N, C-alpha and C positions, 0 to 999 in steps of 0.2 A: 761393607763394600756396596757401592751403588750399582744399580742396573747399568748405568752408563759405562762403568769400569769393565763389567763382564762383557758388554757388547763390544767395546773397543778391543778387548783381548781376543774375543772370538773373531772379529773382523781381521785383526792383524795376523792371526794364525792361519787364515785362509789365503793370505798373500804370499806368493813365492818370492823370496828375496832375490832370486836370479831371473825373475820373469822379465822378458825383454820389453823395452819401451815400444809401443805399437809402430811408431814411425821409423824406428831405426832400420828394420829390414828394407824399407823403401829407399832410405838414404843410401845404403850400401848398393842396392840394385841400380838406382838411377845415377849414382856416381860412376859405376861401371858402364852404363849406357852412354854417359857423357864422354868417357875415355874412348869408347869405340867410335862414337860420332866424330870426336876430334881426330882420331887416327884416320878415319875415312876422309875428312876434310883435308888433312895434311897430304894424303895420297893424291887427292884431286889437285891440290896446289902444285905438288911436285910434277905431276903429269902435264899440267898447264905450262910450267916453266920449260919442260922439255919440248912441248909442242911449239912454243914460241921461240925455241932455240936460245933461251936466255942463259940457262946454266943447267948442269946435270948434278950439282952437288946434292940437292935434296933427294933426287931419285936414287943416286948411289948410296946415300945414307940410309934410306928406307930399305933398299935391296940388301945391304950388308948388315943391318942392325935390327930391323923390325919385321921382316918376313922370313919364312923358313925356306931354305933351299939346301940341297945336298952339299953344295960348296960351303955354305955357312956352317953346316954340321961338321964337315971335314976340316974346316978352318978353326974349329974350337970356339965358334961364337954360339955357345950353348944357350944363351939367353933368348935366342930367336925361337927356341922350342916353346917359349911362353908368350913372347911379344906378338907373334903372328896372330894370336887369338884376338887381339884388339884391332886388327886391320881387316878391311873388307874390300871386295873388288868393285861392287856396284851398289847403287841405291837400293835395288831390290834385295840383294844379298844382305845388306845391312838391316833393312826393314824387317825381313823375315826373322833374322836372329835376334834383333832387339825386341820384337813382339814376343818371342818365346822367353827371352830373359825377363821382360817386364811381367810376364804372366807367372813364371815359376820361380824367379829369383827370390821374391819376398817369402814365398812358401818354403823354399829350401832353407833360407836364413832362419825363419821361424821354427822350423823342425829340428835343425841340427846345429844352428848357431853360425855366426859369421866366420870364425876360424876354419871350421870344417867345410863351409861353402867355398872359401878361398882355396882350400886344399883340393876340393873337387874340381874347381875351375882350372887351376894350374896343373894338377895331376892329369886331368882329362886331356888338356892341351898336349902335354908331353907324351902321354900314352897314345894319343891319336897319331902323332908324327912317328913315334917309334914303330907302331904296327904298320904304318904306311911304308916305311923304309924296309922293314922285314918282308912285307908282302911283295914289294917290287923286286927285291933281291931274289926271293923265292921264285917268282914268275920268270925272271930272267934266267935263272939257273935251270928251270924246267923247260925253257924254250917254248913258252906259251904265247909268244907275240904273234897272234894270228887273229883274224876276224872269222867268226862262225859263218860257214857257207849257207846255213839256213837261218834267216833272221827270226828272232823270238818276238812274239807279239802278244799283246793283251787286248782282249775284246776287238781283235781285228786291226789294232794299231801297232805297227812295228816299233820296237824300242831301239833307240840309237845304240850302236855297238862301237867299240874301239879297241885299240891294242893296249895291253896292260902297261907298256912302256911309254905311252904317249905323254904322261905327265911327269916323267922321271926328272926332266930338267926344268920343270915349271916352278914358279914361286907359289908356295902354299900359304894362304891367308884365310882367316875366318874363325868365328867362335863356335862352329858346329860341334867340334869335339868336346870343348868345355861345357857347352850347353847340354849335350847328350849325357855327359857324366853327371851333371846335376839332375837331369830328368830321370836317369836310371836310379840314382839314390832316392829321389822322391818316390819313384814307383815302388821301390823296395819297402819304403816306410809306410806309404798309404796306397797299397796296390789296387784297392777298389775305388779309389777316387775317380770320378767320371771326368773325362775330357772330350772335347769335340775335335775330330780329325777330319779335315777336308778330304773328300766331299761327302762323308757320311752324314746323314741327317740326324743321327742320335749320338748321345754320349757313349763312349766306350771306357772301360776301366783302364787305369794307367798301365797295369801289367800287360793288357792286351795291346795297347798302343805302342809301348816300348818293345814288347816282344815281337809284334808284327813288323815294326821298322827294322829290328835286328835281323829278322829272317830275310826281309827284302834286301837289306844291305849285304848280307852274306851271299845271297843268290846273285845279286847284281855284280858283286865283286868277282865271284868265280866265273860268271858268264860274260864279264866285261860289258855290262849293260849300263847305259847312261854314264859314259865315262867322265863327263865333266863334274860329276859328284864324287866327293872323296869318301867312297864306301869304307875303305880300310880305316880311315880316320874316324868315321862315325862309329864303327865297331870298337875301335880302341877307346873312345870316350865312354861308351856304354859299359865296356868291360871294367874300366877303372872305377866308374861310379858304383857299379854293383859290388865289386870286390871291396872297395873302401867301406861301403855300408856294412857288408857282412863281417869284415875282419876288424874294423875299427869302431863302428858306431852301434852295431846291433846289441852288443853285450854290455854297454856302459850307458850311463845317463847322458842324455844329449846336452852338450854345452850350450849355454845361452849367452847372448851379448847383453 
């Protein structure tokens, strides 16, 4: 046997047959980014058609098939619990979510594989809306539709407050629940991985960033702070991501694409 034979056998034994191609996580991530950008562009087009009073067909199609509302849920348009995660309200909304997806999407695909990342995205989307509806119903039954008489402030700056039923009849769109599901799973897998959180000047571990945001979302939801943010949806996404990691991924070998 030649030395070349042993060297080749040794090299091949070090290669995992299921190791992902390095560029595949980026293709999956930026395909999703492209879908979200296309959804945002279509939303702008539909709004422009309405503004010019040309037609309402595109706006009605989006409202009935691509965004989540209580009417869509009651009308058994179940797919809107997933499609709304590919739609966004504004350029800033889209930019923030796509920055997070571009940063952590490839990491998640590399850690748990493409199928599990897809489950995290779709499951986080559905879980976010389910917890939002449950929370709204609970607050309505508890008659907590009131504004606090004493405003809550941080560093002397008052936080905006609102009524828990303000968003009951609004359209819910955005990838936040899906993204936080992915981030929660990544934080469970690599909890000490450092990330920068604005405006902190230093990196903080993933478990601290996600845990801190979960605490903020819970407090803000209970106290009705910053009502234009979907705090219940954020919590729903994080709960699903952590639960899926613990129950489905932690005890088995991670799938690879």
